[in-house]
LOTOR-106064 format. One record per residue (C-alpha): x, y, z. Coordinates in Angstrom, 3 decimals, decimal comma. Layout:
LOTOR-106064
       xx       yy       zz
        X        Y        Z
...
This chain:
LOTOR-106064
       xx       yy       zz
   12,236  -30,780   -7,824
   13,371  -32,051  -11,216
   17,137  -32,143  -11,666
   18,037  -29,732  -14,485
   21,737  -30,669  -14,412
   21,739  -32,766  -17,626
   21,115  -29,582  -19,588
   24,381  -27,707  -19,450
   24,443  -23,964  -19,313
   25,590  -22,443  -22,569
   29,060  -20,977  -22,441
   29,277  -17,200  -22,778
   29,930  -15,752  -26,191
   33,331  -14,313  -26,954
   31,936  -10,800  -26,535
   30,610  -11,610  -23,077
   33,714  -13,584  -22,137
   35,933  -10,534  -22,590
   37,931  -10,205  -19,379
   37,940   -6,425  -19,895
   34,164   -6,272  -19,296
   33,586   -3,978  -16,295
   33,843   -5,717  -12,912
   34,204   -9,242  -14,258
   37,424   -9,622  -12,250
   35,538   -8,785   -9,049
   33,331  -11,837   -9,271
   33,900  -14,492   -6,638
   33,281  -18,216   -7,230
   29,641  -19,168   -7,640
   29,837  -21,178   -4,414
   30,426  -17,961   -2,460
   27,481  -16,208   -4,128
   25,260  -19,229   -3,541
   26,056  -19,123    0,157
   24,934  -15,482    0,233
   21,706  -16,458   -1,490
   21,078  -19,306    0,937
   21,401  -16,847    3,820
   18,970  -14,491    2,087
   16,458  -17,293    1,495
   16,711  -18,470    5,122
   16,175  -14,934    6,422
   13,144  -14,490    4,145
   11,600  -17,783    5,308
   12,123  -16,863    8,966
   10,669  -13,392    8,466
    7,637  -14,729    6,581
    6,896  -17,240    9,324
    7,395  -14,808   12,199
    5,533  -11,782   10,841
    1,769  -11,799   10,940
    0,059  -10,279    7,892
   -1,751   -7,179    9,089
   -5,273   -6,354    7,918
   -7,418   -3,221    7,911
   -9,247   -4,581   10,959
   -5,965   -4,834   12,901
   -5,448   -1,096   12,303
   -9,085   -0,132   13,008
   -9,508    0,936    9,379
  -12,156   -1,588    8,339
  -14,947    1,004    8,614
  -13,145    3,897    6,895
  -11,606    1,799    4,111
  -12,920   -1,072    2,020
  -11,497   -4,309    0,683
  -12,974   -7,095   -1,378
  -12,821  -10,816   -0,702
  -12,993  -14,013   -2,726
  -16,601  -15,154   -2,969
  -18,284  -18,251   -4,336
  -20,421  -18,052   -7,469
  -23,661  -18,599   -5,498
  -22,688  -15,691   -3,212
  -21,973  -13,407   -6,186
  -25,225  -14,471   -7,832
  -27,168  -13,756   -4,640
  -25,586  -10,300   -4,294
  -26,545   -9,379   -7,866
  -30,113  -10,590   -7,398
  -30,474   -8,633   -4,146
  -29,184   -5,498   -5,873
  -31,583   -5,893   -8,810
  -34,543   -6,469   -6,472
  -33,655   -3,269   -4,640
  -33,563   -1,399   -7,969
  -36,902   -2,920   -9,039
  -38,577   -1,757   -5,817
  -37,195    1,747   -6,350
  -38,549    1,862   -9,904
  -41,987    0,548   -8,838
  -42,093    3,199   -6,140
  -41,660    5,855   -8,830
  -38,259    6,889   -7,572
  -36,221    5,717  -10,561
  -32,907    4,089   -9,747
  -29,235    4,746   -9,352
  -26,174    2,645   -8,592
  -24,208    3,377   -5,430
  -20,648    2,908   -6,697
  -17,477    3,049   -4,598
  -15,315    5,899   -5,844
  -11,973    4,800   -7,297
  -10,721    8,348   -7,900
   -7,198    9,291   -6,790
   -8,631   11,363   -3,935
  -10,241    8,271   -2,444
   -6,971    6,310   -2,176
   -4,899    5,910    0,971
   -1,397    4,536    1,415
   -1,144    2,682    4,734
    2,522    2,434    5,843
    1,834   -0,435    8,248
    0,405   -2,480    5,358
    2,825   -0,993    2,804
    0,085   -0,862    0,201
   -2,583    1,400   -1,218
   -6,178    0,859   -0,073
   -9,527    2,320   -1,078
  -11,401    4,660    1,248
  -15,137    4,244    1,842
  -16,438    7,181   -0,257
  -19,236    6,326   -2,710
  -20,723    8,144   -5,701
  -24,240    7,871   -7,106
  -24,699    6,826  -10,734
  -28,359    7,755  -11,526
  -30,027    6,411  -14,643
  -32,241    9,473  -15,098
  -29,367   11,896  -15,631
  -27,761   12,845  -18,911
  -24,201   12,691  -17,546
  -24,515    9,150  -16,190
  -27,316    7,418  -18,104
  -24,928    5,617  -20,455
  -22,602    4,455  -17,674
  -25,613    3,274  -15,652
  -26,759    1,258  -18,653
  -23,294   -0,286  -19,021
  -23,295   -1,132  -15,300
  -26,671   -2,879  -15,585
  -25,462   -4,781  -18,667
  -22,272   -5,951  -16,932
  -24,271   -7,116  -13,915
  -26,558   -9,094  -16,245
  -23,580  -10,740  -17,986
  -21,909  -11,642  -14,680
  -25,175  -13,170  -13,482
  -25,230  -15,367  -16,611
  -21,671  -16,528  -15,886
  -22,711  -17,461  -12,355
  -25,650  -19,496  -13,632
  -23,525  -21,352  -16,211
  -20,394  -21,620  -14,047
  -18,051  -20,663  -16,897
  -15,167  -18,229  -17,386
  -14,826  -15,607  -20,120
  -12,117  -13,097  -20,966
  -12,555   -9,351  -20,673
  -12,444   -9,264  -24,460
  -15,348  -11,744  -24,658
  -17,319   -9,515  -22,322
  -16,681   -6,466  -24,500
  -17,855   -8,208  -27,670
  -21,233   -9,101  -26,193
  -22,354   -5,501  -26,785
  -19,793   -3,529  -28,798
  -22,233   -0,750  -29,695
  -23,001   -0,069  -26,048
  -19,470   -0,403  -24,676
  -17,805    1,298  -27,701
  -14,332    0,685  -26,270
  -13,028   -2,152  -24,097
  -11,567    0,301  -21,596
  -15,133    1,333  -20,750
  -16,383   -2,190  -20,079
  -13,157   -2,959  -18,160
  -13,630    0,088  -15,912
  -17,239   -0,801  -15,105
  -16,176   -4,393  -14,432
  -13,914   -3,051  -11,662
  -16,788   -0,906  -10,401
  -19,039   -3,971  -10,213
  -16,362   -5,881   -8,327
  -16,282   -3,053   -5,748
  -20,069   -2,868   -5,566
  -20,351   -6,591   -4,860
  -17,336   -6,553   -2,480
  -15,741   -9,452   -4,311
  -12,466   -9,946   -6,159
  -12,524   -9,677   -9,926
  -11,628  -13,357  -10,255
  -14,816  -14,155   -8,289
  -16,768  -12,730  -11,236
  -15,325  -15,458  -13,527
  -13,930  -12,804  -15,873
  -10,245  -13,213  -16,694
   -7,657  -11,440  -18,820
   -5,842  -13,138  -21,691
   -2,566  -14,856  -20,835
    0,347  -12,399  -20,732
    2,923  -13,195  -18,055
    5,365  -16,101  -18,232
    7,466  -18,025  -15,712
   10,544  -20,232  -16,065
   13,008  -21,835  -13,675
   12,988  -23,922  -10,527
    9,274  -24,273   -9,998
    6,805  -27,152  -10,228
    3,073  -26,514   -9,849
   -0,224  -28,034  -10,874
   -2,359  -26,223  -13,438
   -5,921  -27,526  -13,321
   -4,574  -30,927  -12,319
   -1,696  -31,043  -14,834
    1,810  -31,057  -13,336
    4,027  -28,316  -14,817
    7,831  -28,343  -14,491
    9,098  -24,868  -15,367
   12,648  -26,118  -15,956
   11,335  -27,977  -19,004
    9,408  -25,170  -20,659
   12,185  -24,079  -23,037
   13,246  -20,499  -23,560
    9,673  -19,199  -23,785
    8,678  -20,486  -20,359
    5,187  -21,359  -19,128
    2,339  -18,908  -19,608
    0,943  -17,857  -16,239
   -2,621  -19,226  -15,939
   -5,231  -16,447  -16,029
   -7,273  -18,223  -13,360
   -5,223  -18,418  -10,145
   -7,790  -20,775   -8,614
   -6,559  -23,622  -10,785
   -2,918  -23,214   -9,628
   -1,733  -25,338   -6,714
    0,871  -27,677   -5,232
    3,790  -25,286   -5,694
    7,222  -26,865   -5,100
   10,652  -25,315   -5,547
   14,309  -25,600   -4,602
   14,921  -21,992   -5,689
   16,715  -19,517   -3,448
   14,897  -16,428   -4,768
   12,366  -15,135   -7,276
   13,655  -12,792   -9,985
   10,956  -10,413  -11,190
   11,873   -8,980  -14,605
   10,141   -6,007  -16,201
   10,705   -6,787  -19,859
   10,460   -9,747  -22,169
   13,887   -9,099  -23,770
   15,763   -9,417  -20,465
   13,635  -12,435  -19,533
   14,546  -14,218  -22,785
   18,253  -13,499  -22,229
   18,143  -15,032  -18,740
   15,995  -17,967  -19,833
   18,234  -18,841  -22,779
   21,352  -18,622  -20,576
   19,557  -20,833  -18,023
   20,473  -18,389  -15,310
   18,146  -20,326  -12,993
   20,483  -23,339  -13,096
   23,602  -21,393  -12,144
   21,771  -19,547   -9,356
   18,616  -21,502   -8,428
   15,719  -19,126   -8,927
   12,311  -18,620  -10,507
   12,162  -15,969  -13,245
    8,859  -14,253  -13,949
    7,775  -11,368  -16,167
    4,537   -9,663  -17,191
    6,272   -8,252  -20,301
    5,760   -4,656  -19,214
    2,785   -3,380  -17,249
    1,791   -5,882  -14,534
   -1,402   -7,784  -15,294
   -3,692   -9,218  -12,633
   -2,751  -12,871  -13,277
    0,994  -12,205  -12,919
    0,458  -10,163   -9,751
   -1,673  -12,931   -8,224
    0,837  -15,605   -9,262
    3,806  -13,669   -7,847
    2,049  -13,185   -4,521
    1,094  -16,871   -4,381
    4,730  -17,893   -4,941
    5,963  -15,461   -2,309
    3,440  -16,511    0,321
    3,626  -20,280   -0,259
    7,336  -20,709   -0,992
    8,468  -17,914    1,382
   11,186  -16,814   -1,026
   12,720  -13,333   -1,367
   11,713  -11,391   -4,477
   14,335   -9,333   -6,350
   13,237   -6,985   -9,134
   15,032   -6,077  -12,354
   13,459   -3,056  -14,081
   14,527   -0,219  -16,388
   16,252    2,792  -14,862
   13,420    5,214  -15,544
   10,349    6,474  -13,621
    8,114    3,892  -15,274
   10,340    1,026  -14,165
    9,912    2,182  -10,572
    6,163    2,620  -11,088
    5,921   -0,968  -12,323
    7,892   -2,143   -9,300
    5,573   -0,191   -6,992
    2,461   -1,766   -8,580
    3,766   -5,228   -7,721
    4,732   -4,161   -4,200
    2,179   -1,547   -3,095
   -0,627   -1,944   -5,597
   -2,193    0,248   -8,251
   -4,667    3,020   -7,570
   -6,971    1,567  -10,201
   -7,335   -1,703   -8,270
   -6,622   -0,552   -4,729
   -9,856   -2,215   -3,636
   -8,122   -5,591   -4,080
   -4,599   -4,667   -2,959
   -4,625   -7,319   -0,214
   -4,642  -10,052   -2,880
   -2,624   -8,332   -5,605
    0,444   -7,018   -3,777
    3,652   -8,857   -2,924
    5,370   -7,617    0,249
    9,044   -6,756    0,586
   10,212   -6,737   -3,039
   13,860   -5,711   -3,315
   14,969   -3,312   -6,080
   17,993   -5,055   -7,578
   18,520   -2,946  -10,690
   18,896   -1,222  -13,047
   19,243    1,735  -10,699
   20,254    5,299  -11,640
   23,466    4,984   -9,624
   24,389    1,916  -11,726
   24,816    4,059  -14,838
   28,045    5,601  -13,584
   29,024    2,723  -11,300
   29,100    0,272  -14,211
   30,218    2,845  -16,766
   27,200    2,601  -19,060
   28,337    4,369  -22,268
   26,751    7,736  -23,017
   25,367    6,444  -26,316
   23,377    3,844  -24,362
   21,794    6,405  -22,042
   18,666    8,303  -23,005
   17,684   11,860  -22,072
   14,542   12,045  -19,955
   11,599   13,814  -21,545
    9,669   16,521  -19,742
    6,969   13,930  -19,036
    9,590   11,554  -17,620
   10,874   14,266  -15,284
    7,334   15,155  -14,184
    6,563   11,491  -13,507
    9,778   11,193  -11,480
    8,955   14,260   -9,401
    5,396   13,017   -8,842
    6,783    9,690   -7,604
    8,976   11,546   -5,105
    5,767   12,910   -3,566
    4,237    9,459   -3,105
    4,216    8,108    0,438
    5,297    4,615   -0,633
    8,463    6,133   -2,148
    9,163    8,416    0,809
    9,061    5,396    3,091
   12,208    3,997    1,446
   15,182    6,410    1,690
   17,117    4,367   -0,872
   14,353    4,810   -3,445
   14,238    8,561   -2,746
   18,002    8,849   -3,231
   17,973    6,926   -6,509
   14,939    8,734   -7,906
   16,379   12,122   -6,923
   19,584   11,228   -8,778
   17,567   10,236  -11,840
   15,644   13,513  -11,901
   18,834   15,519  -11,295
   20,884   13,882  -14,074
   17,875   13,685  -16,410
   19,177   10,386  -17,736
   17,505    7,026  -18,071
   18,542    3,633  -19,403
   16,953    0,324  -20,252
   18,151   -3,061  -19,019
   19,416   -3,738  -22,549
   22,007   -0,952  -22,152
   24,157   -3,593  -20,427
   24,438   -5,381  -23,784
   27,026   -2,770  -24,782
   29,478   -4,885  -22,737
   28,365   -8,134  -24,395
   24,982   -9,756  -24,970
   25,413  -12,015  -21,920
   26,852   -9,398  -19,583
   23,499   -9,250  -17,751
   23,529  -12,934  -16,818
   27,300  -13,479  -16,622
   28,492  -10,394  -14,708
   25,896   -7,792  -13,707
   23,397   -9,987  -11,863
   25,986  -12,302  -10,254
   27,892   -9,260   -8,948
   24,694   -7,668   -7,646
   23,851  -10,884   -5,802
   27,396  -11,243   -4,497
   27,402   -7,696   -3,094
   23,808   -7,975   -1,833
   23,260   -4,737   -3,732
   19,516   -4,287   -3,489
   17,158   -1,790   -1,852
């Protein structure tokens, strides 16, 4: 691991250095906090090595639920050709054709506590061509299959946006081609990355991590404040090395920039990663790869609102939209570090920095309380109940009321010192 010591951590600003900032006087020396983090990292490594990753087959759910796997391009190509031959025979027999598509509706999702993630049940729906309600979607499905087959033949990657622009008049909106792309992935029982269709770069990573990107060695301590863009193709990422003690998953770009500029990862050896809001597939795959290969604990920093918790749950338990690939997209045992509803009063967040929850916020919070993956964690239930009761929310940036560097200089160090995570 490259030694980042020559680059000294910037001293806190006078606003952040104010000794009257809440709880600054409770901080212990960094050496004490580092010892706590070393114990956490050791426990995570031991747990990762000892615990076997359960599968649907282990729980006798492989027949009632479905999951996709990584497949080679020849395998994907063969599956498409077999499907098209089946359709051709049906048409020649005068029976028309329809696509048998796995249903990704909310009613076909199942949370499995033993796996701690959402999976897709085995219900299918027919998408007939000779029907007014589905003829257009059937046409889009056939077009996507044709485009994927071309990618297999040429062995190239394209973005989802490229795919959309091949037939704008048919697709009309990228959300429609994106949705059918997920359907095709389910139909072929392969991961979306196996289709050679990727999303544009969105997530970034900085800190104590070295990895190879398509053969090029990347040192994330030398990527500046902006960090390294997470490669959209996880297959080209390898040789991960790190002397970090934990991974810090950050919801928003603003908090990420604050921590990167303060070089928080030098004071407390860590890897900082963000998807800048809603988790994208590449960031979810990259986070899981780091967790599984480096065996480091993952601590999450999100806004104190229902959507912050939803984002955290997507990383940990998966999204209903892509539950068919939850085995590859979820990262187990993510700890909720902050900002939590109880932190608002505990840290004395000023009233002018708190926001009233909208009716939609409250509804989203109540809906989350009904989710099995929330019920499984009593701490989450308690915090979410408090949020809905007080009808208050706050962003990570609310901590800036105590100084722009309060997040990196006081809040996070104190959280780590007290092992205050759920």
